C-alpha positions, 0 to 999 in steps of 0.5 A: 216818688215819680223821680225815684221810680224813673228808670228812663228819662222820657225826653232822652232815653239814652241819658245816663243821668238827668238834672231834675232841678238846679236853682241858684241865687246871687245877691250883693249884700252889705256886711258891717264888718266886711263891707259889700259881698257877693252871696251865692246860694245853690241847690241841685238835684240829679237822678242817676239812671245808668252805671255810667252816670255814677261819675256825677256823684263827684263834683267840685266847687271853685273858690277864688282867693287872693292873698289872705282873702278867699271865698268861703263855703257854708251850709254844704250838705250832700244827700243821697235818696234811694228807694228801699222797700217802697220808701225813700231813704236819705243818706247824708255825706259826712264831712270827711267826704269834703276836702279843699284842693289847691289849684293855682295862685288864685283858684282852689276847689272844694271837692265833694262826693256823695255816699251810698250812690247807685243806679236809681239814686237821686243826689242833692247838693246845697251850699252857699258861697260868700265872696269879697271879690265883687268882680266874681259875680257867679256865672250860670250854666243852664245846660249840661252834658246831661239833660236838664229838666229845670234850671233857674237863676236869680240875680239881685243887683243894687243900682250902684253895681254895673255888671255886663250880662251876656247870654251865650249858647242856643237854648231859649229861656222859658223865663226872662224877667227883669223887675226892680224893688227898693232896698236899704242898708245901714252902715257906719262911717267915721267923722273927721276929728277936729285935732291931731288926736281926735279920731272923730266919731262913728256914726250910723248912716242909712242908704236907700237904693233900687235893686234890679231883680233878674230871673232866668229859667230854662226848661227841658234843656237837651244835653250838650253833645260834643261834636267832632272838631270843637274846642271846649264846651265852655265856649258854646254851652248855654250860659249867662255870663257876668263882668263887673264894669263899674261901681258908682256910689252917690257923691263918689267917683266912678270905680272902673273894674273891667279894666283894659287889655293894656292894664292887664298886659302891664300887670302881667309884665310886673308879675314876671319881669323880675323872673325874666330879667333877674336870676343872674345865676342862669348866665353861666348855664346859658354861656355853656349851653350856647357855646359855639353858637354864632347867630341868634337863631343858633343860640335860641335853638340850643337854649330851647333844646336844653330847656325842652330836654332838661325840664319835665312838664308836669302837665299843668296849664298855668299863666303865672309861674309858681317857682323862680326860673332858678328853682325850676332849673334845679328841680327840673320840673314845673308847670307850663308857665314855670318852664316857659318863663325859664325859657324866656329868662335864659333867652334874655341872658343870651340877649335874644329879644323875647316876650311873654305871650298870654293865651287861652288853650283850646280846652279853656275857651276862646278870648273875648276881646270885648271883655278884657279880663285876665281870667281868660288866660290860662297859659303862657308861651314865648315869642322871640325875634330872629332877624325879621322873623317872629317865632313862637316857642313852647318848651313843654313838649319833647316831641315838637321842634322849635317853632311848632307850638303844641296843638292845645295852643292853636286857639285864635290869638294870644296877647304879647305882653310888654312893660308899656304896651301889648299886641295880639298875635295869631296862634296859627300853625306854621306848617301844614300837617301831612300824612302820605301813604305809598302802597305797592300792591300785588295779588297772589293766586288765592286772592290775598295781596302782598304789599309794601306800605310806606307812611310818612308823617310831618308836622303835628301828624308826625308828633302824634305818631311819634308820641304813640310810638314812644308811649306804647312801644313798638310792639303795641304801636304795630298792634294798634296799626293793624287792629281789626284789620285782616292784616299780617305784618311780617316786618316793620321798620321805623325811621327818625323816631328820635329826630323830631326835626325830620318826618316820622317814617314807617315801612311795613311788609303786609299780607292782607286777606279778604282784600278782593272779592272773586266772583266768576271771572271777575275780581272786585276790590277797593284800591285803598288799603288804608287812608280811606275816609269811610265815615263822615265825621259830620253826621248832623244836618245842622250844626250850632258851632263852628268846625275848628280843625286846629290846623290845616292838613293834607292826606295823600294816598299813592298806590301802584297795583300790579294787574294779575297775569291773565286779567284785564281792567274791566272797570275803573273809577273816573278821575275827579276833582272837587273843592269848596269855595275859595279852595277851603278844602280840595279833593283830587282822585286820579287813577290811570292804567299804565301797562300792567299796573294801575296807579292811583293818587288820592289827595285830601287837603283842608286849607282852612282851620275854621269853618263857620256854622254857615259853611258847615253844610258845604263842608259836610257835603264835601266829606260825603262826596269824598267818602263816596269817591273813595268807596268806588271799586276797580273791576278786573276780568279774566281774559 
């Protein structure tokens, strides 16, 4: 009743919902008809506190499948509890609120939704999953994006099954127990017959074993807060992970399950080799597309542009293709794997050395080299050799030039797969993204300013701006550019909108009100009309996770400010340069008077993609100093 009456979670008043209890239990069981299986049971109860928390009334259960084998859900029950006239009223969800959704060749989702949910409801889900996939022992998350009052997981593992277990995250456990108990099972075996037609006899046998019992629990777990410049919460949320290493029954050879990266590479190559090396019907298309090209680089560029501009990406991330390259070319749409394996196949037809590169996108998590597993990959791109250069290619984006893979792919390293070997390749940006503002500022007699503002963007900054311009349209793009600013734009011009090989350029004619403060004989103003860092993105003093910018970047602001007639410079900020150790980030502020004008050059450069938790305090203080410097004003005085 206390939970039903709760309107605010005492330990986090901002919480939109709270996990009241989350219990899970996994065990390895023997079923005479099917052999060993993993049985997973769960019951979870959530309190909805605010309207924003209603989204937790929908969830999904992942179900692994391979061939005809599939994990099966049973005992699925969803109950909503509401307080009505002082009594708790139950509403059970009907079976039509459950449905299975196919995701890819190995994963489906059981989608579920509760009924009669509103602010103040408590929702509860109970279900069981039976799995023939012994390598898919259920991981367990103790933390969520909302607070968790109690989370408990129990794992029962017979001694013959060796699972590697590792805890990630920064939440301490309230309970961490490991005990054992004796178990037994009965099973049937067939004896060898004495003759050709003697099939032998079925005999019942029994086996005793020691079962390891693990119990973990966490109490009053705070909500996981996503911080700026993070990859995915899956990398850092507090969680117990399992990987099947070996199975060893008495008198039988050890079966290895964890595998190794070389085997994973070989298996992937077997799965896609026919798609890349086959599909001979593409030869005529390749010949037409590459007509007139004399070098491998020219051929690669023509093929890349053809695939990028012809086939539409359906925004699905996949490591394995679901269609043949020929079908992808016919339908002109597909997943990331469909498109990039088609690209590889066409490059192969042009005799360009090409490899597939498996990777994990930023929202999927980083690769753990210590635990070889194909499930760590969710995406594939291409690598080609052009002379002495190795170039990474992804043809899913129509706004990125050749050699610039999407930002979602900039996540540590990828695996170059081959028929007999593999190697790792760094997924790093090949160019520094840059934005340069150039402002020519003059004052009017009323204190407003007129300026011509030029903006040049390269690299990923160019791709982002071009994407916004095309998706919003010029009118809305300009509107968003001036949003909540005292700006009046009389004219805008855009250059290189469709030429993705060139910087995206903008020129705006602006009139800005309230730019300067006029007090007595003085004019006070900040020389930045844009491009100013006015809020530190790193607010917390301590950070538990690395800062991952994704790519290196530079932001430059140039301004020429004409001093109004009859005024002189009374006060200007000092020129200053400061940097982080090893030049990981650097800021330069240079301001000088040149006759009747003030010239300002401000350059913020971040030369490192990743900053560790230990480097975080210095990075945070660096941004504090940048913000403070950019906030300094110029003072003009009437003669």
